[in-house]
Backbone bond lengths (Angstrom), bond angles and torsions (degrees), N, CA, C in turn:
res aa  C-N    CA-C-N  psi(-1)  N-CA   C-N-CA  omega(-1)  CA-C   N-CA-C  phi
1 M - - - 1.473 - - 1.493 109.48 -
2 S 1.285 117.04 141.31 1.451 120.57 175.10 1.486 111.81 -92.13
3 S 1.306 117.45 169.40 1.429 122.35 -178.29 1.508 111.55 -141.50
4 N 1.362 117.11 135.13 1.466 119.06 173.95 1.539 110.34 -108.13
5 L 1.299 114.96 16.75 1.471 119.25 178.72 1.529 110.26 -75.63
6 L 1.270 114.53 161.05 1.490 118.54 176.60 1.514 109.41 -59.22
7 E 1.304 117.00 142.24 1.459 123.99 -175.34 1.539 112.26 -55.28
8 H 1.347 115.46 -39.97 1.455 116.34 -177.76 1.494 111.20 -67.32
9 F 1.345 119.99 -26.82 1.436 121.50 176.42 1.545 110.77 -68.30
10 V 1.346 115.41 -44.32 1.446 119.98 178.05 1.519 110.32 -63.54
11 T 1.315 117.76 -41.92 1.483 120.90 175.79 1.512 111.74 -58.91
12 Q 1.322 116.52 -44.24 1.475 118.60 178.88 1.532 111.31 -61.72
13 I 1.310 117.32 -41.65 1.493 120.27 178.22 1.560 107.92 -57.29
14 D 1.319 115.45 -46.72 1.459 119.57 -174.58 1.522 111.68 -64.63
15 T 1.294 117.91 -45.86 1.477 120.91 -170.94 1.534 108.84 -86.89
16 V 1.311 121.29 -40.25 1.407 120.67 -175.50 1.529 114.36 -81.23
17 V 1.348 115.63 -44.50 1.485 118.69 -176.89 1.526 110.54 -80.65
18 R 1.282 117.53 -56.20 1.490 119.86 -170.17 1.518 110.82 -68.28
19 N 1.323 118.44 -41.88 1.444 120.87 -172.76 1.531 114.41 -89.30
20 E 1.321 117.46 -23.24 1.429 119.74 -172.80 1.514 115.63 -116.61
21 Y 1.329 117.58 -1.25 1.462 119.63 -175.60 1.542 111.94 -59.92
22 Q 1.345 116.42 -28.60 1.440 118.34 -174.95 1.542 114.37 -67.17
23 Y 1.289 118.51 -10.25 1.464 121.67 -179.81 1.513 110.33 -91.78
24 E 1.312 118.66 1.03 1.453 119.75 175.72 1.545 110.11 -82.91
25 G 1.294 117.66 164.85 1.448 121.40 179.72 1.540 108.20 85.61
26 Q 1.305 114.87 -179.22 1.469 122.42 -179.12 1.533 112.49 -82.77
27 F 1.327 114.84 -30.04 1.483 118.16 -178.73 1.501 109.77 -95.65
28 S 1.333 116.64 144.19 1.455 121.50 170.23 1.527 106.23 -115.05
29 Y 1.356 115.13 151.76 1.469 119.36 -177.03 1.539 112.38 -62.18
30 D 1.329 115.72 -29.48 1.485 116.21 -176.22 1.523 112.53 -72.11
31 M 1.357 118.66 -5.90 1.439 121.77 173.95 1.515 112.25 -73.99
32 F 1.325 115.94 -21.49 1.452 120.97 -169.06 1.537 112.78 -115.84
33 Y 1.317 115.14 169.39 1.460 121.01 172.51 1.522 106.24 -78.83
34 T 1.289 116.30 92.13 1.463 120.78 -169.46 1.551 111.00 -108.59
35 K 1.322 114.80 134.10 1.422 122.03 171.42 1.538 110.18 -119.07
36 M 1.300 116.21 135.35 1.450 119.58 -178.77 1.490 109.75 -124.49
37 G 1.321 117.16 145.27 1.459 121.56 179.98 1.499 111.08 172.11
38 K 1.323 115.94 178.50 1.476 120.68 178.59 1.509 109.11 -94.86
39 A 1.346 117.41 74.70 1.431 121.17 -178.60 1.485 110.25 -143.39
40 K 1.309 117.81 161.69 1.490 124.71 176.71 1.503 110.40 -93.82
41 T 1.371 117.85 -28.97 1.455 122.40 -178.56 1.513 107.79 -133.73
42 F 1.336 116.77 138.41 1.450 124.79 179.98 1.486 111.89 -120.90
43 D 1.347 117.82 138.91 1.480 121.07 175.21 1.544 109.26 -96.58
44 F 1.329 114.82 134.02 1.497 122.35 177.62 1.492 108.36 -119.55
45 N 1.345 117.60 127.98 1.441 121.79 175.69 1.520 110.26 -72.95
46 K 1.326 115.62 134.27 1.470 119.00 172.31 1.557 109.82 -77.95
47 Q 1.334 115.01 150.93 1.453 116.97 -179.22 1.517 111.00 -70.58
48 G 1.333 115.27 144.31 1.474 119.40 179.42 1.522 109.53 -140.74
49 I 1.308 114.92 179.62 1.487 121.14 -176.14 1.548 106.19 -121.39
50 V 1.341 114.18 136.01 1.491 121.41 170.90 1.517 107.19 -105.99
51 Y 1.349 118.88 130.14 1.439 124.23 -173.89 1.552 108.78 -104.14
52 S 1.330 114.22 156.49 1.481 121.99 172.38 1.505 109.39 -111.95
53 H 1.341 115.51 151.26 1.452 121.10 -178.42 1.550 108.66 -135.58
54 K 1.288 115.06 144.66 1.489 120.86 178.78 1.526 107.81 -65.60
55 H 1.355 114.57 132.25 1.444 119.94 178.93 1.516 110.68 -75.50
56 I 1.296 115.99 129.35 1.484 123.10 174.67 1.535 108.48 -117.94
57 S 1.289 117.51 119.35 1.454 120.76 -176.28 1.498 111.94 -57.71
58 N 1.300 116.40 137.44 1.452 125.53 176.89 1.508 113.61 61.89
59 A 1.334 117.91 13.55 1.435 121.01 175.72 1.528 110.70 -99.26
60 P 1.322 117.97 154.02 1.437 118.62 -178.50 1.535 111.04 -60.80
61 L 1.337 117.11 141.58 1.429 120.48 178.98 1.550 109.67 -67.77
62 V 1.279 116.53 138.94 1.474 121.01 173.13 1.520 108.33 -92.35
63 L 1.327 115.23 111.72 1.454 120.10 -173.06 1.580 109.28 -102.25
64 D 1.300 110.08 116.90 1.442 116.72 173.95 1.520 109.38 -126.13
65 S 1.270 119.34 150.34 1.443 122.74 178.02 1.486 110.85 -143.20
66 M 1.303 114.87 160.43 1.447 120.69 178.70 1.505 112.71 -63.99
67 S 1.322 116.94 144.43 1.475 118.85 177.32 1.499 110.94 -55.82
68 K 1.329 115.03 136.74 1.476 120.87 179.41 1.527 111.73 -103.63
69 S 1.326 115.66 16.31 1.458 117.45 -177.06 1.572 107.93 -70.34
70 K 1.327 112.16 149.66 1.483 118.35 -175.04 1.519 110.05 -129.30
71 E 1.320 114.86 160.97 1.451 124.03 170.30 1.503 107.39 -121.92
72 K 1.319 115.24 139.29 1.485 118.64 177.29 1.521 108.68 -102.20
73 I 1.318 114.61 138.85 1.468 121.70 178.14 1.541 108.03 -123.85
74 D 1.300 114.50 121.30 1.462 119.40 178.99 1.523 109.99 -87.87
75 V 1.333 114.24 149.73 1.470 120.23 178.29 1.521 108.50 -102.32
76 D 1.334 114.97 132.07 1.444 120.88 169.53 1.530 110.13 -105.54
77 F 1.314 117.26 148.46 1.469 120.99 -176.09 1.540 109.97 -107.78
78 Y 1.313 114.46 141.66 1.467 122.35 -177.77 1.495 108.76 -128.65
79 D 1.346 115.88 140.99 1.449 120.86 178.62 1.523 110.58 -96.74
80 V 1.333 114.47 143.68 1.463 122.30 174.61 1.509 105.84 -124.30
81 N 1.348 116.80 115.17 1.495 120.74 -178.73 1.495 109.37 -127.70
82 Y 1.352 115.15 136.32 1.465 122.88 179.90 1.511 106.82 -138.93
83 M 1.319 117.10 115.92 1.439 122.35 -175.71 1.561 110.24 -102.84
84 V 1.351 115.79 132.64 1.468 123.56 174.19 1.543 105.98 -114.10
85 D 1.321 116.05 112.46 1.456 121.35 -179.93 1.532 111.47 -55.38
86 S 1.314 117.32 145.21 1.467 120.96 -176.74 1.519 112.20 -60.76
87 V 1.351 117.88 -37.10 1.482 118.51 176.04 1.494 110.62 -73.05
88 E 1.341 117.48 -40.76 1.453 122.23 -179.85 1.514 109.45 -60.74
89 E 1.337 115.48 -35.87 1.505 119.89 178.88 1.508 111.90 -56.16
90 L 1.332 117.72 -32.38 1.457 120.29 -177.06 1.557 110.04 -79.86
91 L 1.320 117.61 -15.45 1.437 121.77 -170.58 1.501 112.14 -102.21
92 I 1.328 117.89 -22.55 1.473 119.09 -173.99 1.501 108.72 -93.38
93 N 1.335 117.11 151.51 1.450 122.49 -179.67 1.533 111.55 -94.96
94 Y 1.299 114.74 -179.54 1.452 120.07 -175.40 1.562 111.11 -61.91
95 S 1.311 115.77 -38.60 1.466 120.26 -178.48 1.562 110.55 -61.95
96 E 1.334 115.01 -39.18 1.419 119.08 -179.85 1.533 111.22 -71.00
97 K 1.319 116.89 -29.63 1.495 119.88 175.83 1.522 108.53 -67.36
98 Q 1.316 116.75 -36.31 1.440 118.30 175.66 1.512 112.73 -62.82
99 E 1.357 115.86 -34.24 1.484 118.52 175.92 1.536 110.44 -62.28
100 A 1.320 117.08 -33.58 1.453 120.13 176.57 1.503 111.70 -63.64
101 M 1.327 115.57 -41.77 1.466 120.36 177.80 1.540 109.68 -63.82
102 Q 1.320 116.02 -42.40 1.445 120.66 -178.98 1.523 110.78 -63.12
103 A 1.306 116.63 -37.13 1.461 121.38 177.89 1.499 111.04 -60.10
104 C 1.320 117.36 -42.16 1.478 121.10 177.24 1.486 112.31 -64.79
105 K 1.319 116.33 -41.14 1.460 118.46 176.47 1.492 113.81 -59.73
106 M 1.340 115.86 -44.36 1.438 119.96 -177.26 1.504 111.86 -71.10
107 A 1.307 119.71 -32.12 1.455 122.50 176.42 1.538 109.12 -62.06
108 A 1.332 116.35 -45.52 1.429 119.07 -178.91 1.534 109.78 -69.09
109 G 1.361 118.63 -36.87 1.432 121.15 178.62 1.517 112.38 -64.80
110 R 1.335 116.29 -38.69 1.490 117.98 179.03 1.556 110.03 -66.77
111 R 1.271 116.90 -37.67 1.462 120.68 178.79 1.518 109.61 -63.94
112 K 1.336 119.52 -42.86 1.449 123.61 176.47 1.513 110.38 -56.70
113 D 1.334 116.15 -50.68 1.477 118.59 179.41 1.528 113.39 -60.39
114 A 1.352 116.73 -39.09 1.444 121.11 -178.98 1.551 109.90 -64.31
115 V 1.313 117.75 -42.89 1.486 121.25 -177.95 1.490 109.84 -65.76
116 L 1.334 118.44 -42.79 1.445 121.85 -178.91 1.525 110.85 -69.09
117 L 1.341 117.46 -41.01 1.481 118.89 179.55 1.506 110.14 -63.16
118 E 1.340 116.67 -42.56 1.472 119.36 177.44 1.510 113.37 -58.89
119 A 1.316 114.62 -39.92 1.500 118.11 177.68 1.487 113.21 -65.25
120 I 1.323 116.81 -39.50 1.488 120.43 177.88 1.524 109.55 -66.44
121 Y 1.294 116.17 -45.13 1.505 120.11 -176.79 1.510 110.08 -65.25
122 N 1.334 118.68 -34.99 1.466 121.10 -176.97 1.529 113.26 -86.18
123 T 1.344 116.12 8.63 1.467 119.86 175.36 1.535 110.42 -58.72
124 N 1.316 115.65 135.31 1.468 121.39 173.99 1.516 108.10 -80.04
125 F 1.343 115.96 82.43 1.431 120.57 -171.66 1.535 113.05 -64.20
126 I 1.327 117.23 132.32 1.441 121.76 169.47 1.511 108.01 -63.29
127 S 1.352 116.35 138.74 1.446 117.90 -177.75 1.550 115.03 -57.24
128 G 1.306 114.86 -34.41 1.442 117.90 178.38 1.520 114.80 -75.77
129 N 1.322 116.83 -7.65 1.479 121.92 179.97 1.545 111.95 -100.17
130 I 1.336 115.05 21.36 1.472 119.88 176.83 1.516 108.10 -116.97
131 I 1.330 116.98 122.26 1.452 121.51 176.46 1.537 107.98 -91.08
132 P 1.341 117.91 110.48 1.457 119.14 -171.61 1.541 111.61 -75.28
133 K 1.347 114.92 165.28 1.438 120.54 -178.49 1.540 111.82 -65.11
134 T 1.341 116.16 -23.15 1.465 118.56 -178.04 1.529 112.31 -64.72
135 V 1.339 118.24 -19.11 1.449 120.81 176.32 1.515 110.83 -62.27
136 S 1.305 115.88 -38.26 1.480 122.18 -179.50 1.467 115.11 -100.37
137 G 1.303 117.36 -22.95 1.470 123.96 -169.33 1.504 108.81 116.42
138 S 1.329 116.17 137.72 1.450 121.77 -172.71 1.524 114.12 -58.11
139 S 1.316 116.51 -27.77 1.475 120.88 -177.72 1.503 113.03 -103.01
140 A 1.356 116.39 5.12 1.453 120.16 -177.05 1.532 114.08 -93.17
141 G 1.287 117.88 148.20 1.425 122.30 175.60 1.535 109.37 -82.74
142 L 1.300 116.82 -148.79 1.453 123.01 179.08 1.548 108.39 -68.64
143 T 1.346 114.95 129.18 1.480 120.92 -178.70 1.492 111.17 -126.64
144 V 1.302 114.94 166.71 1.482 121.78 173.97 1.515 108.98 -59.70
145 Q 1.333 117.86 -41.65 1.454 120.45 -179.73 1.516 111.58 -59.51
146 A 1.287 117.32 -41.63 1.486 121.46 -179.24 1.538 109.48 -68.00
147 I 1.310 117.98 -40.08 1.457 119.10 -179.48 1.532 109.90 -68.52
148 K 1.296 116.47 -40.28 1.489 120.55 177.05 1.533 110.66 -60.38
149 A 1.361 115.28 -40.72 1.453 118.70 -179.77 1.497 111.78 -66.45
150 A 1.337 115.93 -35.90 1.482 119.26 177.50 1.519 110.25 -66.99
151 A 1.329 116.46 -43.73 1.453 121.05 179.48 1.526 111.12 -61.61
152 A 1.330 116.02 -43.96 1.485 120.47 177.21 1.506 111.57 -60.64
153 L 1.320 115.75 -40.68 1.472 119.65 -179.88 1.534 111.52 -66.25
154 M 1.328 115.99 -37.54 1.475 119.16 176.66 1.491 110.62 -67.41
155 D 1.322 117.69 -40.24 1.453 120.69 174.75 1.551 111.60 -58.77
156 A 1.330 115.71 -45.41 1.434 119.34 179.33 1.530 113.03 -63.41
157 N 1.317 115.43 -28.36 1.493 120.70 178.01 1.514 111.54 -88.31
158 N 1.331 117.35 9.83 1.457 122.65 -178.90 1.524 113.39 53.95
159 I 1.296 116.24 37.13 1.469 122.20 175.24 1.511 108.63 -83.15
160 P 1.338 116.68 134.23 1.466 120.76 -174.90 1.513 114.29 -51.35
161 Q 1.326 115.45 149.46 1.467 121.17 -176.55 1.546 110.50 -77.92
162 Q 1.318 115.68 -31.30 1.496 120.39 -175.44 1.534 110.37 -81.18
163 D 1.311 113.56 151.66 1.470 122.83 172.90 1.507 113.99 59.50
164 R 1.333 114.69 41.24 1.471 118.71 175.86 1.564 109.01 -86.17
165 Y 1.325 115.22 135.54 1.453 121.43 -177.73 1.542 108.44 -120.91
166 L 1.354 113.51 149.69 1.442 122.54 174.23 1.487 107.82 -130.76
167 V 1.324 116.61 113.46 1.506 121.23 -177.86 1.532 106.43 -95.53
168 V 1.349 114.63 122.83 1.478 119.65 -176.06 1.521 108.65 -139.12
169 H 1.319 113.30 161.33 1.487 121.04 168.96 1.514 106.66 -81.56
170 P 1.353 116.75 140.56 1.495 118.75 -178.14 1.537 113.27 -52.68
171 N 1.324 115.48 -35.88 1.506 118.73 -178.37 1.517 112.55 -58.28
172 Q 1.330 116.30 -30.69 1.441 120.40 -179.38 1.544 110.98 -67.70
173 I 1.307 115.63 -28.31 1.469 120.04 176.70 1.551 111.31 -83.68
174 H 1.304 115.25 -49.42 1.499 120.33 -174.15 1.534 111.04 -71.17
175 N 1.324 117.26 -36.37 1.464 119.17 -169.90 1.552 114.08 -104.81
176 S 1.365 115.89 -4.02 1.446 118.39 -177.41 1.548 110.76 -137.51
177 L 1.296 116.61 -65.74 1.457 120.99 -173.40 1.527 113.35 -56.07
178 T 1.315 117.05 -43.49 1.510 120.77 -175.72 1.548 109.48 -78.83
179 N 1.337 119.90 1.98 1.447 120.79 170.98 1.578 112.63 -77.35
180 D 1.342 114.45 -10.65 1.456 119.80 -178.92 1.516 109.66 -92.73
181 I 1.288 117.60 131.31 1.454 122.38 -178.44 1.527 111.99 -63.63
182 K 1.313 118.51 -23.67 1.468 121.19 178.51 1.518 109.87 -68.61
183 V 1.335 119.22 -22.71 1.421 123.76 -178.29 1.567 110.92 -90.32
184 T 1.326 115.81 -37.27 1.479 119.89 -172.96 1.522 112.97 -97.99
185 S 1.307 118.63 -8.95 1.501 120.43 179.96 1.496 108.83 -82.00
186 R 1.322 114.59 141.76 1.462 121.18 177.25 1.520 109.58 -69.77
187 D 1.307 117.43 -12.19 1.476 119.33 175.86 1.494 111.62 -73.87
188 F 1.348 117.80 -19.26 1.469 122.16 -175.82 1.517 110.91 -115.38
189 T 1.284 119.15 -30.55 1.490 123.78 -170.62 1.511 107.86 -124.35
190 K 1.374 114.16 145.32 1.408 121.19 -179.76 1.542 112.06 -57.85
191 A 1.291 117.60 140.63 1.456 122.27 -175.76 1.546 111.33 -61.00
192 E 1.323 115.01 -39.65 1.495 118.40 -173.81 1.544 110.06 -68.92
193 A 1.331 114.74 -29.09 1.489 118.60 177.90 1.533 109.32 -67.56
194 L 1.341 115.63 -41.97 1.462 120.22 -179.25 1.524 109.89 -69.29
195 D 1.316 116.46 -41.92 1.484 120.75 -178.25 1.545 111.30 -61.13
196 S 1.356 114.64 -39.73 1.453 117.07 -176.40 1.551 112.14 -88.36
197 G 1.328 116.22 -6.61 1.457 117.89 -178.24 1.534 113.63 71.63
198 N 1.294 116.38 19.34 1.460 119.85 -176.86 1.508 108.88 -126.89
199 I 1.309 115.08 89.47 1.447 119.76 175.61 1.541 108.44 -86.17
200 S 1.329 114.01 101.41 1.437 119.64 -173.77 1.520 114.28 -101.14
201 Q 1.336 117.36 -10.81 1.467 122.28 -179.73 1.510 108.63 -138.28
202 F 1.366 114.36 139.17 1.457 117.58 176.17 1.529 106.65 -161.96
203 Y 1.346 114.42 134.03 1.486 124.40 175.48 1.532 111.12 51.12
204 G 1.293 117.78 41.70 1.468 121.39 175.53 1.477 115.02 86.70
205 F 1.357 117.55 -0.73 1.409 121.72 179.65 1.530 112.94 -106.85
206 Q 1.331 117.09 144.16 1.438 119.63 167.96 1.553 107.33 -94.70
207 L 1.296 115.80 122.26 1.461 119.87 -172.53 1.571 107.98 -85.09
208 I 1.322 113.71 126.29 1.434 120.23 177.34 1.537 108.33 -112.65
209 K 1.342 115.75 107.47 1.433 121.40 -175.47 1.506 110.65 -87.66
210 V 1.316 117.38 119.95 1.474 122.48 -179.89 1.495 110.05 -124.95
211 A 1.342 116.48 106.42 1.466 121.78 174.81 1.486 108.96 -87.44
212 N 1.342 117.98 166.44 1.449 122.30 179.32 1.561 109.23 -64.42
213 F 1.293 115.87 144.49 1.451 119.21 -179.69 1.552 109.05 -148.70
214 E 1.316 116.91 159.53 1.452 120.70 -179.57 1.507 110.81 -88.86
215 V 1.312 119.01 128.43 1.408 124.10 176.95 1.545 108.04 -84.29
216 V 1.323 115.65 -52.80 1.451 122.41 166.63 1.535 106.75 -130.23
217 E 1.267 117.01 169.90 1.483 120.91 -174.10 1.544 108.87 -59.26
218 G 1.304 115.00 122.85 1.449 120.01 177.10 1.499 113.87 87.05
219 L 1.337 119.15 -3.88 1.491 119.59 178.21 1.511 107.33 -123.27
220 S 1.328 115.40 116.69 1.434 121.03 -177.07 1.549 111.73 -101.89
221 A 1.289 117.07 155.21 1.444 122.08 172.22 1.504 109.16 -131.32
222 G 1.327 116.53 164.71 1.444 120.63 -178.27 1.540 109.46 156.25
223 I 1.330 114.60 -172.09 1.471 118.91 177.55 1.527 107.76 -75.17
224 P 1.327 119.34 127.92 1.435 121.21 -169.36 1.534 110.66 -76.43
225 I 1.352 114.20 165.16 1.469 123.69 174.90 1.524 106.39 -126.85
226 N 1.328 116.79 128.80 1.457 122.16 179.31 1.558 108.38 -130.71
227 S 1.333 113.97 111.07 1.470 120.33 176.96 1.497 113.51 51.20
228 G 1.313 116.92 47.13 1.435 121.04 178.40 1.530 117.04 82.02
229 T 1.344 115.07 3.89 1.469 122.25 179.56 1.512 109.22 -113.81
230 T 1.313 116.28 132.73 1.454 121.81 170.72 1.522 108.58 -124.89
231 Y 1.313 117.29 -173.94 1.460 118.17 -167.72 1.538 110.86 -140.24
232 A 1.330 112.19 158.78 1.461 121.34 164.90 1.529 105.47 -128.07
233 Y 1.342 116.53 147.87 1.472 121.23 -174.73 1.489 109.89 -122.26
234 A 1.343 116.53 129.58 1.439 121.27 177.94 1.529 109.23 -116.35
235 F 1.337 114.60 136.05 1.465 120.12 176.24 1.503 108.65 -159.70
236 V 1.312 116.19 164.28 1.449 120.01 175.17 1.533 107.19 -95.83
237 G 1.316 115.36 136.91 1.448 118.28 -173.72 1.519 112.17 -111.43
238 K 1.323 113.06 -179.12 1.466 125.02 173.17 1.500 112.20 78.93
239 G 1.353 114.20 119.94 1.447 121.10 171.68 1.533 114.12 67.55
240 M 1.315 113.69 -160.19 1.458 119.53 -174.34 1.542 114.67 -69.92
241 K 1.308 117.00 -12.15 1.449 119.45 178.43 1.553 111.47 -78.71
242 C 1.328 116.95 -15.27 1.478 119.74 176.88 1.503 110.19 -72.02
243 P 1.283 117.79 134.01 1.505 121.37 -177.18 1.534 111.24 -81.68
244 I 1.312 119.80 -2.59 1.417 121.51 -179.09 1.525 109.64 -110.56
245 G 1.351 116.70 119.82 1.451 120.57 -178.38 1.510 110.00 -92.05
246 C 1.317 115.13 144.21 1.436 123.56 179.86 1.538 108.17 -132.63
247 A 1.331 115.93 116.20 1.475 121.44 179.29 1.515 110.26 -102.66
248 V 1.319 115.39 130.81 1.453 119.63 -178.19 1.521 110.43 -129.83
249 N 1.314 116.62 123.50 1.459 121.71 176.83 1.548 106.84 -82.51
250 T 1.321 114.54 115.33 1.430 120.30 -174.56 1.532 112.88 -82.52
251 D 1.316 117.80 -1.71 1.431 120.23 174.36 1.509 109.81 -81.59
252 I 1.384 112.66 55.09 1.477 121.63 -176.43 1.542 107.76 -87.39
253 N 1.295 113.16 134.88 1.459 116.13 -172.40 1.536 111.46 -126.34
254 F 1.318 116.06 112.80 1.446 120.17 172.16 1.540 109.22 -110.95
255 K 1.321 117.39 123.96 1.463 120.40 -179.44 1.530 111.40 -126.68
256 V 1.262 115.29 154.59 1.479 122.69 173.56 1.516 106.66 -121.19
257 G 1.293 116.20 126.55 1.459 120.77 -179.75 1.497 114.40 -160.49
258 E 1.293 115.17 -163.87 1.474 119.70 -178.76 1.500 111.53 -117.03
259 V 1.330 116.31 149.20 1.446 122.24 176.32 1.490 105.43 -116.71
260 A 1.362 116.53 110.13 1.491 121.12 -173.25 1.566 111.62 -64.50
261 E 1.344 116.55 -39.20 1.430 119.34 -177.24 1.548 113.12 -71.24
262 R 1.300 117.80 -7.63 1.457 121.61 172.97 1.521 110.71 -111.82
263 G 1.364 116.25 36.47 1.421 120.00 176.33 1.515 112.95 68.33
264 F 1.353 115.87 35.19 1.462 120.86 -177.40 1.483 113.03 55.80
265 S 1.331 116.19 39.97 1.476 122.39 176.31 1.516 108.22 -72.34
266 T 1.323 115.64 152.62 1.454 121.23 179.60 1.584 110.74 -81.00
267 L 1.264 118.35 133.29 1.440 122.05 178.54 1.512 109.10 -124.84
268 I 1.340 114.01 126.66 1.457 121.64 169.28 1.513 105.78 -97.86
269 H 1.324 117.31 116.40 1.455 122.51 -175.57 1.543 109.96 -123.78
270 G 1.277 114.90 132.47 1.479 119.69 178.33 1.488 111.94 -137.35
271 K 1.318 116.14 154.41 1.490 123.00 176.70 1.539 107.06 -129.47
272 V 1.305 116.26 127.07 1.465 122.47 -177.97 1.538 108.31 -122.61
273 G 1.353 113.65 128.75 1.454 118.61 -179.99 1.521 109.11 -112.70
274 I 1.359 116.65 121.76 1.499 119.29 -179.63 1.494 109.37 -151.44
275 G 1.334 116.96 149.41 1.431 124.61 172.46 1.528 108.89 -150.66
276 A 1.317 117.26 155.56 1.472 120.67 -177.69 1.534 109.46 -150.73
277 K 1.322 114.23 154.52 1.466 121.23 179.04 1.537 109.53 -165.99
278 T 1.304 116.22 147.47 1.479 120.39 171.76 1.471 108.89 -76.67
279 I 1.307 118.46 119.99 1.504 120.13 -175.74 1.522 110.07 -103.07
280 D 1.295 119.90 -14.09 1.477 122.69 175.84 1.504 109.76 -137.54
281 T 1.305 117.04 94.62 1.461 122.45 -172.46 1.553 113.19 -65.08
282 K 1.320 115.88 -20.49 1.485 119.14 179.32 1.511 110.54 -64.50
283 G 1.328 117.51 -24.40 1.467 121.44 -172.39 1.495 115.12 -91.33
284 V 1.343 119.97 0.99 1.431 122.13 -176.69 1.549 109.96 -118.07
285 I 1.332 116.43 126.66 1.448 121.92 -179.13 1.560 108.89 -111.24
286 R 1.354 113.98 134.63 1.494 117.34 175.93 1.507 108.83 -110.07
287 I 1.287 115.58 131.49 1.495 124.08 174.06 1.487 108.91 -104.39
288 D 1.347 117.38 115.89 1.476 119.19 175.25 1.518 110.77 -83.07
289 C 1.321 115.04 133.72 1.478 123.01 -175.21 1.477 109.78 -134.19
290 A 1.362 114.42 147.38 1.457 118.96 170.04 1.485 109.39 -72.31
291 V 1.336 118.32 149.34 1.435 123.59 175.95 1.546 109.45 -71.56
292 V 1.261 115.94 122.35 1.517 119.93 -176.91 1.491 110.40 -123.67
């Protein structure tokens, strides 16, 4: 598609939307085991263990190697379209055109969060990796006791201490977790976190708050609720140690041009390719919480 827009507008679309859209939303790609490339299907290695053996002279070598098993993640493609009417184009200023670019960024970011949340929710959780509501009380939401139980379970599973994340709905923090003095007291929590009302870290976890949001009009995504029970998800993030794989097709195309059948209106069109799946179920912990 061609464009008769000012060159700086086209440049802004290219640099701001295409290259930076992935930083929108609550999740960033660097939290996950992410592979990028021009492919429809990506292979992810499952985590394995390499063992050591005592050397015995003149004895046969004991050969062990890390598991080579893989998980495949398929990429689905999503369109992002934003139309600026040809008459409206003459009436809006440069700042409002930037709002159009921001809208495209946020649409792609919401889709990214939705795909990753669905992958986490659809994890085939190991029974021992579920913290039941009885740890906190059947009518309680997310509690310190539940978070401690999740951390202890991760320790028992030899999951790294660094870069631990806990994905929660904001209500679980505002209506349950902050009712505990251990969370709101300056003896336990940094003063600046309390002053700003943004408790982003607790008990070794970085808290990622994800409220419900619309992916497309009338279709919401978020942490699910089943019969009065909702969830928080704990995992270690960043790089290959993250048990959740995210595949991104980097042949992402955002264009600005005209649509003749719409009176030569300006169209911002993008295509985003993304897929996600839990590739190592041992590394993801689910905390069952009452809806609060």
